All heavy atoms as a GROMACS GRO file, in nm:
protein
  619
    1MET      N    1  14.011  -2.576  13.078
    1MET     CA    2  14.008  -2.431  13.071
    1MET      C    3  14.121  -2.379  13.159
    1MET      O    4  14.151  -2.435  13.262
    1MET     CB    5  13.871  -2.380  13.116
    1MET     CG    6  13.853  -2.233  13.093
    1MET     SD    7  13.686  -2.175  13.125
    1MET     CE    8  13.612  -2.204  12.966
    2THR      N    9  14.179  -2.270  13.120
    2THR     CA   10  14.292  -2.211  13.191
    2THR      C   11  14.248  -2.139  13.318
    2THR      O   12  14.128  -2.114  13.337
    2THR     CB   13  14.366  -2.111  13.101
    2THR    OG1   14  14.276  -2.001  13.074
    2THR    CG2   15  14.411  -2.173  12.971
    3LEU      N   16  14.344  -2.103  13.399
    3LEU     CA   17  14.316  -2.026  13.520
    3LEU      C   18  14.251  -1.893  13.481
    3LEU      O   19  14.155  -1.850  13.546
    3LEU     CB   20  14.445  -2.001  13.600
    3LEU     CG   21  14.430  -1.916  13.725
    3LEU    CD1   22  14.333  -1.981  13.823
    3LEU    CD2   23  14.564  -1.894  13.791
    4ALA      N   24  14.300  -1.830  13.375
    4ALA     CA   25  14.242  -1.703  13.330
    4ALA      C   26  14.096  -1.723  13.288
    4ALA      O   27  14.011  -1.640  13.319
    4ALA     CB   28  14.323  -1.646  13.214
    5GLY      N   29  14.067  -1.835  13.221
    5GLY     CA   30  13.930  -1.863  13.182
    5GLY      C   31  13.841  -1.885  13.302
    5GLY      O   32  13.725  -1.840  13.305
    6SER      N   33  13.892  -1.952  13.402
    6SER     CA   34  13.818  -1.977  13.525
    6SER      C   35  13.787  -1.846  13.598
    6SER      O   36  13.674  -1.823  13.641
    6SER     CB   37  13.898  -2.070  13.616
    6SER     OG   38  13.833  -2.090  13.737
    7LEU      N   39  13.886  -1.761  13.608
    7LEU     CA   40  13.866  -1.631  13.673
    7LEU      C   41  13.766  -1.545  13.596
    7LEU      O   42  13.682  -1.478  13.656
    7LEU     CB   43  13.999  -1.557  13.688
    7LEU     CG   44  14.098  -1.618  13.787
    7LEU    CD1   45  14.232  -1.546  13.780
    7LEU    CD2   46  14.043  -1.614  13.928
    8LEU      N   47  13.774  -1.549  13.465
    8LEU     CA   48  13.681  -1.472  13.382
    8LEU      C   49  13.538  -1.521  13.402
    8LEU      O   50  13.445  -1.440  13.418
    8LEU     CB   51  13.720  -1.483  13.234
    8LEU     CG   52  13.632  -1.409  13.136
    8LEU    CD1   53  13.632  -1.260  13.164
    8LEU    CD2   54  13.680  -1.435  12.993
    9ALA      N   55  13.518  -1.652  13.405
    9ALA     CA   56  13.384  -1.708  13.426
    9ALA      C   57  13.330  -1.667  13.563
    9ALA      O   58  13.214  -1.627  13.576
    9ALA     CB   59  13.388  -1.860  13.413
   10LYS      N   60  13.414  -1.675  13.667
   10LYS     CA   61  13.370  -1.635  13.802
   10LYS      C   62  13.334  -1.488  13.807
   10LYS      O   63  13.234  -1.449  13.869
   10LYS     CB   64  13.480  -1.666  13.904
   10LYS     CG   65  13.496  -1.815  13.929
   10LYS     CD   66  13.611  -1.841  14.025
   10LYS     CE   67  13.632  -1.990  14.045
   10LYS     NZ   68  13.746  -2.019  14.132
   11LYS      N   69  13.414  -1.402  13.743
   11LYS     CA   70  13.386  -1.258  13.741
   11LYS      C   71  13.254  -1.230  13.668
   11LYS      O   72  13.176  -1.146  13.711
   11LYS     CB   73  13.500  -1.181  13.675
   11LYS     CG   74  13.622  -1.170  13.760
   11LYS     CD   75  13.664  -1.024  13.762
   11LYS     CE   76  13.785  -1.009  13.850
   11LYS     NZ   77  13.757  -0.923  13.962
   12ALA      N   78  13.232  -1.301  13.557
   12ALA     CA   79  13.107  -1.281  13.482
   12ALA      C   80  12.987  -1.320  13.566
   12ALA      O   81  12.886  -1.249  13.568
   12ALA     CB   82  13.111  -1.362  13.353
   13ILE      N   83  12.997  -1.432  13.638
   13ILE     CA   84  12.886  -1.476  13.724
   13ILE      C   85  12.862  -1.376  13.837
   13ILE      O   86  12.749  -1.340  13.867
   13ILE     CB   87  12.913  -1.617  13.779
   13ILE    CG1   88  12.909  -1.719  13.664
   13ILE    CG2   89  12.812  -1.654  13.888
   13ILE    CD1   90  12.963  -1.856  13.701
   14GLU      N   91  12.969  -1.327  13.898
   14GLU     CA   92  12.956  -1.227  14.004
   14GLU      C   93  12.889  -1.100  13.952
   14GLU      O   94  12.804  -1.041  14.019
   14GLU     CB   95  13.092  -1.195  14.068
   14GLU     CG   96  13.143  -1.303  14.159
   14GLU     CD   97  13.047  -1.338  14.271
   14GLU    OE1   98  12.992  -1.246  14.337
   14GLU    OE2   99  13.023  -1.458  14.292
   15SER      N  100  12.927  -1.058  13.832
   15SER     CA  101  12.866  -0.939  13.772
   15SER      C  102  12.717  -0.960  13.750
   15SER      O  103  12.636  -0.871  13.774
   15SER     CB  104  12.936  -0.907  13.640
   15SER     OG  105  12.875  -0.798  13.576
   16MET      N  106  12.680  -1.080  13.705
   16MET     CA  107  12.538  -1.109  13.683
   16MET      C  108  12.462  -1.112  13.814
   16MET      O  109  12.346  -1.069  13.821
   16MET     CB  110  12.524  -1.239  13.605
   16MET     CG  111  12.567  -1.225  13.461
   16MET     SD  112  12.548  -1.377  13.370
   16MET     CE  113  12.706  -1.385  13.288
   17LYS      N  114  12.524  -1.162  13.921
   17LYS     CA  115  12.460  -1.159  14.054
   17LYS      C  116  12.434  -1.016  14.096
   17LYS      O  117  12.327  -0.984  14.147
   17LYS     CB  118  12.550  -1.227  14.157
   17LYS     CG  119  12.549  -1.377  14.152
   17LYS     CD  120  12.640  -1.433  14.262
   17LYS     CE  121  12.651  -1.583  14.254
   17LYS     NZ  122  12.746  -1.635  14.354
   18GLU      N  123  12.534  -0.929  14.076
   18GLU     CA  124  12.520  -0.788  14.114
   18GLU      C  125  12.408  -0.720  14.036
   18GLU      O  126  12.346  -0.627  14.085
   18GLU     CB  127  12.652  -0.714  14.091
   18GLU     CG  128  12.761  -0.756  14.188
   18GLU     CD  129  12.898  -0.702  14.150
   18GLU    OE1  130  12.910  -0.624  14.053
   18GLU    OE2  131  12.996  -0.740  14.218
   19GLN      N  132  12.383  -0.766  13.914
   19GLN     CA  133  12.276  -0.711  13.832
   19GLN      C  134  12.142  -0.781  13.857
   19GLN      O  135  12.045  -0.757  13.786
   19GLN     CB  136  12.314  -0.721  13.684
   19GLN     CG  137  12.436  -0.637  13.650
   19GLN     CD  138  12.478  -0.655  13.507
   19GLN    OE1  139  12.398  -0.646  13.416
   19GLN    NE2  140  12.607  -0.681  13.486
   20GLU      N  141  12.140  -0.868  13.959
   20GLU     CA  142  12.020  -0.939  14.002
   20GLU      C  143  11.962  -1.032  13.896
   20GLU      O  144  11.841  -1.052  13.887
   20GLU     CB  145  11.915  -0.841  14.054
   20GLU     CG  146  11.965  -0.761  14.173
   20GLU     CD  147  11.861  -0.669  14.232
   20GLU    OE1  148  11.741  -0.684  14.201
   20GLU    OE2  149  11.899  -0.580  14.310
   21CYS      N  150  12.051  -1.091  13.815
   21CYS     CA  151  12.006  -1.193  13.720
   21CYS      C  152  11.960  -1.316  13.798
   21CYS      O  153  12.011  -1.344  13.906
   21CYS     CB  154  12.120  -1.232  13.626
   21CYS     SG  155  12.172  -1.099  13.517
   22GLU      N  156  11.864  -1.387  13.744
   22GLU     CA  157  11.811  -1.504  13.812
   22GLU      C  158  11.881  -1.632  13.771
   22GLU      O  159  11.883  -1.729  13.846
   22GLU     CB  160  11.661  -1.516  13.785
   22GLU     CG  161  11.583  -1.403  13.847
   22GLU     CD  162  11.434  -1.414  13.822
   22GLU    OE1  163  11.388  -1.516  13.766
   22GLU    OE2  164  11.363  -1.320  13.859
   23GLU      N  165  11.937  -1.635  13.649
   23GLU     CA  166  12.007  -1.754  13.602
   23GLU      C  167  12.107  -1.716  13.495
   23GLU      O  168  12.097  -1.611  13.433
   23GLU     CB  169  11.909  -1.859  13.549
   23GLU     CG  170  11.835  -1.816  13.425
   23GLU     CD  171  11.734  -1.920  13.378
   23GLU    OE1  172  11.687  -2.001  13.459
   23GLU    OE2  173  11.702  -1.919  13.259
   24VAL      N  174  12.204  -1.806  13.476
   24VAL     CA  175  12.302  -1.792  13.369
   24VAL      C  176  12.289  -1.917  13.282
   24VAL      O  177  12.282  -2.028  13.334
   24VAL     CB  178  12.447  -1.782  13.424
   24VAL    CG1  179  12.547  -1.766  13.311
   24VAL    CG2  180  12.459  -1.668  13.524
   25VAL      N  181  12.283  -1.896  13.153
   25VAL     CA  182  12.269  -2.006  13.058
   25VAL      C  183  12.381  -1.997  12.956
   25VAL      O  184  12.412  -1.887  12.908
   25VAL     CB  185  12.132  -1.999  12.985
   25VAL    CG1  186  12.116  -2.114  12.887
   25VAL    CG2  187  12.018  -1.999  13.085
   26LEU      N  188  12.442  -2.111  12.925
   26LEU     CA  189  12.546  -2.114  12.824
   26LEU      C  190  12.546  -2.248  12.754
   26LEU      O  191  12.482  -2.341  12.799
   26LEU     CB  192  12.684  -2.084  12.884
   26LEU     CG  193  12.733  -2.174  12.998
   26LEU    CD1  194  12.802  -2.298  12.942
   26LEU    CD2  195  12.826  -2.098  13.088
   27GLU      N  196  12.615  -2.255  12.643
   27GLU     CA  197  12.630  -2.380  12.569
   27GLU      C  198  12.778  -2.409  12.550
   27GLU      O  199  12.858  -2.316  12.534
   27GLU     CB  200  12.563  -2.373  12.431
   27GLU     CG  201  12.413  -2.362  12.435
   27GLU     CD  202  12.361  -2.222  12.456
   27GLU    OE1  203  12.433  -2.125  12.424
   27GLU    OE2  204  12.248  -2.207  12.504
   28THR      N  205  12.812  -2.536  12.549
   28THR     CA  206  12.948  -2.579  12.518
   28THR      C  207  12.944  -2.715  12.450
   28THR      O  208  12.849  -2.791  12.470
   28THR     CB  209  13.038  -2.582  12.644
   28THR    OG1  210  13.174  -2.600  12.605
   28THR    CG2  211  12.998  -2.691  12.740
   29GLU      N  212  13.043  -2.742  12.367
   29GLU     CA  213  13.048  -2.870  12.297
   29GLU      C  214  13.052  -2.986  12.395
   29GLU      O  215  13.119  -2.978  12.498
   29GLU     CB  216  13.171  -2.877  12.206
   29GLU     CG  217  13.163  -2.790  12.083
   29GLU     CD  218  13.278  -2.812  11.986
   29GLU    OE1  219  13.360  -2.904  12.006
   29GLU    OE2  220  13.286  -2.736  11.888
   30VAL      N  221  12.983  -3.093  12.361
   30VAL     CA  222  12.982  -3.211  12.448
   30VAL      C  223  13.121  -3.272  12.462
   30VAL      O  224  13.149  -3.341  12.560
   30VAL     CB  225  12.881  -3.318  12.400
   30VAL    CG1  226  12.740  -3.265  12.403
   30VAL    CG2  227  12.915  -3.369  12.263
   31THR      N  228  13.208  -3.244  12.366
   31THR     CA  229  13.344  -3.298  12.369
   31THR      C  230  13.442  -3.210  12.446
   31THR      O  231  13.556  -3.249  12.467
   31THR     CB  232  13.396  -3.314  12.224
   31THR    OG1  233  13.391  -3.186  12.158
   31THR    CG2  234  13.313  -3.414  12.147
   32ASN      N  235  13.399  -3.093  12.492
   32ASN     CA  236  13.487  -2.999  12.561
   32ASN      C  237  13.490  -3.031  12.710
   32ASN      O  238  13.425  -2.966  12.791
   32ASN     CB  239  13.441  -2.856  12.535
   32ASN     CG  240  13.542  -2.754  12.580
   32ASN    OD1  241  13.626  -2.781  12.664
   32ASN    ND2  242  13.533  -2.635  12.524
   33LYS      N  243  13.565  -3.134  12.745
   33LYS     CA  244  13.569  -3.184  12.884
   33LYS      C  245  13.621  -3.079  12.982
   33LYS      O  246  13.574  -3.072  13.096
   33LYS     CB  247  13.654  -3.311  12.893
   33LYS     CG  248  13.608  -3.423  12.801
   33LYS     CD  249  13.468  -3.468  12.832
   33LYS     CE  250  13.428  -3.585  12.741
   33LYS     NZ  251  13.287  -3.605  12.734
   34GLY      N  252  13.718  -2.999  12.939
   34GLY     CA  253  13.773  -2.896  13.028
   34GLY      C  254  13.667  -2.795  13.070
   34GLY      O  255  13.651  -2.764  13.188
   35SER      N  256  13.593  -2.743  12.972
   35SER     CA  257  13.489  -2.646  13.003
   35SER      C  258  13.376  -2.709  13.083
   35SER      O  259  13.326  -2.649  13.178
   35SER     CB  260  13.433  -2.585  12.874
   35SER     OG  261  13.527  -2.500  12.815
   36LEU      N  262  13.336  -2.830  13.045
   36LEU     CA  263  13.230  -2.897  13.120
   36LEU      C  264  13.269  -2.915  13.266
   36LEU      O  265  13.188  -2.891  13.356
   36LEU     CB  266  13.197  -3.032  13.056
   36LEU     CG  267  13.120  -3.026  12.925
   36LEU    CD1  268  13.117  -3.163  12.858
   36LEU    CD2  269  12.979  -2.974  12.946
   37GLY      N  270  13.392  -2.955  13.290
   37GLY     CA  271  13.440  -2.972  13.428
   37GLY      C  272  13.437  -2.843  13.506
   37GLY      O  273  13.393  -2.839  13.622
   38LEU      N  274  13.485  -2.736  13.443
   38LEU     CA  275  13.486  -2.606  13.509
   38LEU      C  276  13.345  -2.561  13.543
   38LEU      O  277  13.315  -2.522  13.656
   38LEU     CB  278  13.553  -2.500  13.422
   38LEU     CG  279  13.534  -2.356  13.472
   38LEU    CD1  280  13.610  -2.332  13.600
   38LEU    CD2  281  13.572  -2.256  13.366
   39TYR      N  282  13.256  -2.564  13.444
   39TYR     CA  283  13.121  -2.516  13.467
   39TYR      C  284  13.049  -2.597  13.574
   39TYR      O  285  12.975  -2.541  13.656
   39TYR     CB  286  13.041  -2.514  13.336
   39TYR     CG  287  13.096  -2.415  13.235
   39TYR    CD1  288  13.112  -2.451  13.102
   39TYR    CD2  289  13.132  -2.286  13.272
   39TYR    CE1  290  13.163  -2.361  13.009
   39TYR    CE2  291  13.184  -2.196  13.180
   39TYR     CZ  292  13.198  -2.234  13.048
   39TYR     OH  293  13.247  -2.145  12.957
   40GLU      N  294  13.072  -2.727  13.576
   40GLU     CA  295  13.010  -2.809  13.680
   40GLU      C  296  13.066  -2.775  13.818
   40GLU      O  297  12.992  -2.772  13.916
   40GLU     CB  298  13.024  -2.957  13.647
   40GLU     CG  299  12.935  -2.996  13.529
   40GLU     CD  300  12.954  -3.138  13.478
   40GLU    OE1  301  13.048  -3.208  13.522
   40GLU    OE2  302  12.873  -3.180  13.393
   41LYS      N  303  13.195  -2.745  13.827
   41LYS     CA  304  13.254  -2.702  13.955
   41LYS      C  305  13.196  -2.570  14.002
   41LYS      O  306  13.186  -2.544  14.122
   41LYS     CB  307  13.406  -2.688  13.942
   41LYS     CG  308  13.479  -2.819  13.942
   41LYS     CD  309  13.629  -2.797  13.932
   41LYS     CE  310  13.702  -2.930  13.918
   41LYS     NZ  311  13.846  -2.911  13.898
   42LEU      N  312  13.156  -2.484  13.906
   42LEU     CA  313  13.097  -2.356  13.940
   42LEU      C  314  12.949  -2.368  13.976
   42LEU      O  315  12.888  -2.270  14.018
   42LEU     CB  316  13.114  -2.257  13.824
   42LEU     CG  317  13.257  -2.213  13.794
   42LEU    CD1  318  13.263  -2.128  13.668
   42LEU    CD2  319  13.318  -2.137  13.912
   43GLY      N  320  12.893  -2.486  13.959
   43GLY     CA  321  12.754  -2.508  13.998
   43GLY      C  322  12.655  -2.521  13.884
   43GLY      O  323  12.535  -2.533  13.907
   44PHE      N  324  12.704  -2.518  13.760
   44PHE     CA  325  12.614  -2.534  13.646
   44PHE      C  326  12.564  -2.678  13.638
   44PHE      O  327  12.635  -2.771  13.676
   44PHE     CB  328  12.686  -2.501  13.515
   44PHE     CG  329  12.704  -2.354  13.490
   44PHE    CD1  330  12.810  -2.284  13.547
   44PHE    CD2  331  12.616  -2.284  13.408
   44PHE    CE1  332  12.827  -2.149  13.524
   44PHE    CE2  333  12.632  -2.149  13.385
   44PHE     CZ  334  12.738  -2.081  13.443
   45ILE      N  335  12.443  -2.694  13.589
   45ILE     CA  336  12.386  -2.826  13.565
   45ILE      C  337  12.353  -2.839  13.417
   45ILE      O  338  12.322  -2.740  13.351
   45ILE     CB  339  12.260  -2.851  13.651
   45ILE    CG1  340  12.154  -2.744  13.626
   45ILE    CG2  341  12.295  -2.860  13.798
   45ILE    CD1  342  12.020  -2.774  13.687
   46LYS      N  343  12.363  -2.961  13.366
   46LYS     CA  344  12.326  -2.986  13.227
   46LYS      C  345  12.175  -2.980  13.216
   46LYS      O  346  12.104  -3.053  13.284
   46LYS     CB  347  12.378  -3.122  13.181
   46LYS     CG  348  12.528  -3.130  13.172
   46LYS     CD  349  12.572  -3.270  13.133
   46LYS     CE  350  12.723  -3.280  13.137
   46LYS     NZ  351  12.769  -3.417  13.121
   47ASP      N  352  12.127  -2.894  13.128
   47ASP     CA  353  11.984  -2.873  13.111
   47ASP      C  354  11.930  -2.948  12.989
   47ASP      O  355  11.820  -3.001  12.993
   47ASP     CB  356  11.956  -2.723  13.098
   47ASP     CG  357  11.810  -2.691  13.080
   47ASP    OD1  358  11.729  -2.732  13.166
   47ASP    OD2  359  11.775  -2.625  12.980
   48LYS      N  360  12.010  -2.952  12.882
   48LYS     CA  361  11.961  -3.009  12.758
   48LYS      C  362  12.078  -3.041  12.666
   48LYS      O  363  12.179  -2.971  12.668
   48LYS     CB  364  11.867  -2.908  12.690
   48LYS     CG  365  11.797  -2.956  12.568
   48LYS     CD  366  11.700  -2.850  12.518
   48LYS     CE  367  11.622  -2.902  12.401
   48LYS     NZ  368  11.524  -2.806  12.353
   49ARG      N  369  12.063  -3.145  12.586
   49ARG     CA  370  12.161  -3.175  12.481
   49ARG      C  371  12.104  -3.121  12.350
   49ARG      O  372  11.990  -3.150  12.314
   49ARG     CB  373  12.186  -3.324  12.470
   49ARG     CG  374  12.300  -3.355  12.373
   49ARG     CD  375  12.336  -3.501  12.375
   49ARG     NE  376  12.447  -3.527  12.286
   49ARG     CZ  377  12.549  -3.602  12.314
   49ARG    NH1  378  12.558  -3.661  12.433
   49ARG    NH2  379  12.646  -3.621  12.227
   50LEU      N  380  12.183  -3.043  12.280
   50LEU     CA  381  12.141  -2.980  12.154
   50LEU      C  382  12.211  -3.051  12.039
   50LEU      O  383  12.332  -3.038  12.022
   50LEU     CB  384  12.177  -2.831  12.156
   50LEU     CG  385  12.123  -2.754  12.278
   50LEU    CD1  386  12.187  -2.618  12.288
   50LEU    CD2  387  11.972  -2.743  12.271
   51CYS      N  388  12.136  -3.126  11.962
   51CYS     CA  389  12.193  -3.206  11.853
   51CYS      C  390  12.241  -3.118  11.738
   51CYS      O  391  12.171  -3.024  11.698
   51CYS     CB  392  12.089  -3.305  11.802
   51CYS     SG  393  12.043  -3.429  11.924
   52ARG      N  394  12.363  -3.146  11.692
   52ARG     CA  395  12.425  -3.074  11.579
   52ARG      C  396  12.414  -2.922  11.596
   52ARG      O  397  12.382  -2.850  11.503
   52ARG     CB  398  12.363  -3.121  11.447
   52ARG     CG  399  12.392  -3.268  11.418
   52ARG     CD  400  12.335  -3.316  11.286
   52ARG     NE  401  12.191  -3.296  11.273
   52ARG     CZ  402  12.096  -3.375  11.324
   52ARG    NH1  403  12.131  -3.481  11.394
   52ARG    NH2  404  11.968  -3.350  11.305
   53TYR      N  405  12.439  -2.875  11.713
   53TYR     CA  406  12.423  -2.733  11.748
   53TYR      C  407  12.523  -2.644  11.674
   53TYR      O  408  12.489  -2.534  11.632
   53TYR     CB  409  12.439  -2.717  11.899
   53TYR     CG  410  12.420  -2.578  11.951
   53TYR    CD1  411  12.292  -2.525  11.964
   53TYR    CD2  412  12.528  -2.499  11.989
   53TYR    CE1  413  12.272  -2.397  12.013
   53TYR    CE2  414  12.510  -2.372  12.038
   53TYR     CZ  415  12.381  -2.321  12.049
   53TYR     OH  416  12.362  -2.195  12.098
   54TYR      N  417  12.645  -2.692  11.660
   54TYR     CA  418  12.750  -2.612  11.597
   54TYR      C  419  12.759  -2.641  11.447
   54TYR      O  420  12.717  -2.748  11.401
   54TYR     CB  421  12.884  -2.639  11.665
   54TYR     CG  422  12.887  -2.588  11.808
   54TYR    CD1  423  12.870  -2.677  11.914
   54TYR    CD2  424  12.902  -2.454  11.836
   54TYR    CE1  425  12.871  -2.632  12.045
   54TYR    CE2  426  12.902  -2.408  11.967
   54TYR     CZ  427  12.887  -2.497  12.071
   54TYR     OH  428  12.886  -2.452  12.200
   55LEU      N  429  12.814  -2.547  11.372
   55LEU     CA  430  12.826  -2.562  11.228
   55LEU      C  431  12.909  -2.684  11.188
   55LEU      O  432  12.890  -2.740  11.081
   55LEU     CB  433  12.888  -2.436  11.166
   55LEU     CG  434  12.800  -2.311  11.170
   55LEU    CD1  435  12.876  -2.191  11.115
   55LEU    CD2  436  12.670  -2.332  11.094
   56ASN      N  437  12.999  -2.728  11.277
   56ASN     CA  438  13.081  -2.845  11.247
   56ASN      C  439  13.007  -2.976  11.275
   56ASN      O  440  13.063  -3.084  11.263
   56ASN     CB  441  13.213  -2.840  11.324
   56ASN     CG  442  13.195  -2.843  11.475
   56ASN    OD1  443  13.084  -2.855  11.526
   56ASN    ND2  444  13.306  -2.834  11.546
   57GLY      N  445  12.880  -2.966  11.316
   57GLY     CA  446  12.798  -3.083  11.340
   57GLY      C  447  12.806  -3.142  11.480
   57GLY      O  448  12.739  -3.241  11.510
   58VAL      N  449  12.886  -3.084  11.567
   58VAL     CA  450  12.903  -3.135  11.703
   58VAL      C  451  12.785  -3.092  11.790
   58VAL      O  452  12.735  -2.980  11.779
   58VAL     CB  453  13.037  -3.085  11.763
   58VAL    CG1  454  13.051  -3.126  11.908
   58VAL    CG2  455  13.153  -3.137  11.681
   59ASP      N  456  12.742  -3.182  11.877
   59ASP     CA  457  12.636  -3.153  11.973
   59ASP      C  458  12.688  -3.060  12.082
   59ASP      O  459  12.810  -3.050  12.105
   59ASP     CB  460  12.586  -3.281  12.041
   59ASP     CG  461  12.511  -3.374  11.948
   59ASP    OD1  462  12.494  -3.340  11.828
   59ASP    OD2  463  12.471  -3.481  11.995
   60ALA      N  464  12.594  -2.995  12.149
   60ALA     CA  465  12.629  -2.908  12.262
   60ALA      C  466  12.543  -2.946  12.382
   60ALA      O  467  12.436  -3.006  12.367
   60ALA     CB  468  12.605  -2.762  12.226
   61PHE      N  469  12.593  -2.912  12.500
   61PHE     CA  470  12.511  -2.916  12.620
   61PHE      C  471  12.472  -2.773  12.653
   61PHE      O  472  12.557  -2.683  12.649
   61PHE     CB  473  12.587  -2.975  12.739
   61PHE     CG  474  12.598  -3.124  12.739
   61PHE    CD1  475  12.721  -3.184  12.742
   61PHE    CD2  476  12.484  -3.204  12.737
   61PHE    CE1  477  12.734  -3.322  12.742
   61PHE    CE2  478  12.495  -3.342  12.738
   61PHE     CZ  479  12.619  -3.401  12.740
   62ARG      N  480  12.346  -2.753  12.686
   62ARG     CA  481  12.304  -2.626  12.745
   62ARG      C  482  12.317  -2.644  12.895
   62ARG      O  483  12.268  -2.741  12.953
   62ARG     CB  484  12.159  -2.593  12.709
   62ARG     CG  485  12.112  -2.463  12.778
   62ARG     CD  486  11.979  -2.416  12.728
   62ARG     NE  487  11.994  -2.375  12.590
   62ARG     CZ  488  11.900  -2.394  12.496
   62ARG    NH1  489  11.786  -2.452  12.526
   62ARG    NH2  490  11.922  -2.355  12.373
   63LEU      N  491  12.388  -2.551  12.958
   63LEU     CA  492  12.413  -2.556  13.102
   63LEU      C  493  12.349  -2.435  13.168
   63LEU      O  494  12.345  -2.327  13.110
   63LEU     CB  495  12.563  -2.556  13.129
   63LEU     CG  496  12.639  -2.672  13.066
   63LEU    CD1  497  12.777  -2.630  13.025
   63LEU    CD2  498  12.645  -2.788  13.161
   64LYS      N  499  12.300  -2.455  13.290
   64LYS     CA  500  12.237  -2.346  13.364
   64LYS      C  501  12.286  -2.344  13.508
   64LYS      O  502  12.317  -2.448  13.566
   64LYS     CB  503  12.084  -2.363  13.369
   64LYS     CG  504  12.014  -2.337  13.241
   64LYS     CD  505  11.863  -2.344  13.263
   64LYS     CE  506  11.790  -2.315  13.134
   64LYS     NZ  507  11.644  -2.316  13.156
   65ILE      N  508  12.290  -2.224  13.562
   65ILE     CA  509  12.309  -2.206  13.705
   65ILE      C  510  12.206  -2.104  13.750
   65ILE      O  511  12.183  -2.003  13.682
   65ILE     CB  512  12.453  -2.160  13.740
   65ILE    CG1  513  12.475  -2.160  13.889
   65ILE    CG2  514  12.486  -2.027  13.680
   65ILE    CD1  515  12.619  -2.135  13.932
   66PHE      N  516  12.138  -2.135  13.859
   66PHE     CA  517  12.038  -2.045  13.914
   66PHE      C  518  12.103  -1.962  14.023
   66PHE      O  519  12.169  -2.015  14.111
   66PHE     CB  520  11.917  -2.124  13.965
   66PHE     CG  521  11.847  -2.199  13.856
   66PHE    CD1  522  11.878  -2.331  13.829
   66PHE    CD2  523  11.753  -2.134  13.777
   66PHE    CE1  524  11.815  -2.400  13.726
   66PHE    CE2  525  11.690  -2.202  13.673
   66PHE     CZ  526  11.721  -2.335  13.648
   67LEU      N  527  12.083  -1.831  14.016
   67LEU     CA  528  12.148  -1.740  14.110
   67LEU      C  529  12.049  -1.699  14.218
   67LEU      O  530  11.931  -1.674  14.191
   67LEU     CB  531  12.197  -1.615  14.035
   67LEU     CG  532  12.292  -1.643  13.919
   67LEU    CD1  533  12.327  -1.512  13.847
   67LEU    CD2  534  12.418  -1.712  13.966
   68PRO      N  535  12.097  -1.692  14.342
   68PRO     CA  536  12.007  -1.652  14.451
   68PRO      C  537  11.968  -1.505  14.438
   68PRO      O  538  12.047  -1.422  14.391
   68PRO     CB  539  12.090  -1.675  14.577
   68PRO     CG  540  12.231  -1.670  14.532
   68PRO     CD  541  12.231  -1.718  14.388
   69ARG      N  542  11.846  -1.476  14.477
   69ARG     CA  543  11.800  -1.337  14.478
   69ARG      C  544  11.862  -1.268  14.599
   69ARG      O  545  11.890  -1.333  14.700
   69ARG     CB  546  11.649  -1.332  14.488
   69ARG     CG  547  11.583  -1.390  14.366
   69ARG     CD  548  11.433  -1.383  14.380
   69ARG     NE  549  11.372  -1.445  14.264
   69ARG     CZ  550  11.252  -1.498  14.264
   69ARG    NH1  551  11.179  -1.495  14.375
   69ARG    NH2  552  11.203  -1.553  14.156
   70PRO      N  553  11.882  -1.136  14.592
   70PRO     CA  554  11.945  -1.065  14.705
   70PRO      C  555  11.873  -1.091  14.838
   70PRO      O  556  11.939  -1.108  14.940
   70PRO     CB  557  11.936  -0.918  14.665
   70PRO     CG  558  11.932  -0.920  14.516
   70PRO     CD  559  11.857  -1.047  14.480
   71GLU      N  560  11.741  -1.098  14.839
   71GLU     CA  561  11.669  -1.120  14.964
   71GLU      C  562  11.692  -1.260  15.018
   71GLU      O  563  11.678  -1.283  15.138
   71GLU     CB  564  11.518  -1.093  14.949
   71GLU     CG  565  11.447  -1.184  14.851
   71GLU     CD  566  11.441  -1.132  14.708
   71GLU    OE1  567  11.515  -1.038  14.674
   71GLU    OE2  568  11.362  -1.188  14.630
   72GLU      N  569  11.731  -1.354  14.933
   72GLU     CA  570  11.760  -1.489  14.978
   72GLU      C  571  11.897  -1.496  15.046
   72GLU      O  572  11.925  -1.591  15.119
   72GLU     CB  573  11.755  -1.586  14.861
   72GLU     CG  574  11.617  -1.604  14.802
   72GLU     CD  575  11.616  -1.684  14.675
   72GLU    OE1  576  11.724  -1.715  14.622
   72GLU    OE2  577  11.506  -1.717  14.627
   73LEU      N  578  11.981  -1.399  15.021
   73LEU     CA  579  12.116  -1.398  15.079
   73LEU      C  580  12.118  -1.332  15.217
   73LEU      O  581  12.210  -1.351  15.293
   73LEU     CB  582  12.212  -1.323  14.986
   73LEU     CG  583  12.233  -1.385  14.849
   73LEU    CD1  584  12.320  -1.294  14.763
   73LEU    CD2  585  12.296  -1.523  14.860
   74GLN      N  586  12.016  -1.251  15.250
   74GLN     CA  587  12.013  -1.179  15.376
   74GLN      C  588  11.956  -1.270  15.485
   74GLN      O  589  11.858  -1.340  15.463
   74GLN     CB  590  11.928  -1.053  15.364
   74GLN     CG  591  11.983  -0.955  15.263
   74GLN     CD  592  11.890  -0.837  15.241
   74GLN    OE1  593  11.784  -0.828  15.301
   74GLN    NE2  594  11.929  -0.746  15.155
   75PRO      N  595  12.018  -1.268  15.603
   75PRO     CA  596  11.964  -1.350  15.713
   75PRO      C  597  11.825  -1.299  15.754
   75PRO      O  598  11.799  -1.179  15.753
   75PRO     CB  599  12.064  -1.331  15.826
   75PRO     CG  600  12.150  -1.215  15.788
   75PRO     CD  601  12.134  -1.193  15.640
   76SER      N  602  11.738  -1.391  15.787
   76SER     CA  603  11.602  -1.354  15.829
   76SER      C  604  11.604  -1.305  15.973
   76SER      O  605  11.686  -1.346  16.053
   76SER     CB  606  11.506  -1.470  15.812
   76SER     OG  607  11.544  -1.575  15.899
   77ASN      N  608  11.511  -1.218  16.004
   77ASN     CA  609  11.499  -1.164  16.142
   77ASN      C  610  11.386  -1.235  16.214
   77ASN      O  611  11.316  -1.175  16.293
   77ASN     CB  612  11.474  -1.014  16.137
   77ASN     CG  613  11.592  -0.938  16.085
   77ASN    OD1  614  11.706  -0.980  16.103
   77ASN    ND2  615  11.568  -0.826  16.018
   78GLY      N  616  11.363  -1.364  16.185
   78GLY     CA  617  11.248  -1.434  16.242
   78GLY      C  618  11.287  -1.517  16.353
   78GLY      O  619  11.255  -1.560  16.449
   0.00000   0.00000   0.00000
C-alpha cells in the first residue's frame, strides 16, 4: 500500500476513535500482502478467513482492531 493509502487508513481510524467507535472491521484479499502488512502494523488482527468472498473466487481475511474507550485513555486518579 502506498504512503497515501497508509495516511488515509490512519486518518480513518482516528476519525472512528473520535466518534467513540469500539472496533474497526475490514476485509482484504488473502493475496494482498501489502494491505495485510499495513493493517497488521496498524494493530489489526486476523479474525476470520472468508472462503470465495470476492466475485473472482479469491478468499478474504476479515481483520479487526479494537479501539480504546475515551475513559480508558484518561489517567486514573486512584
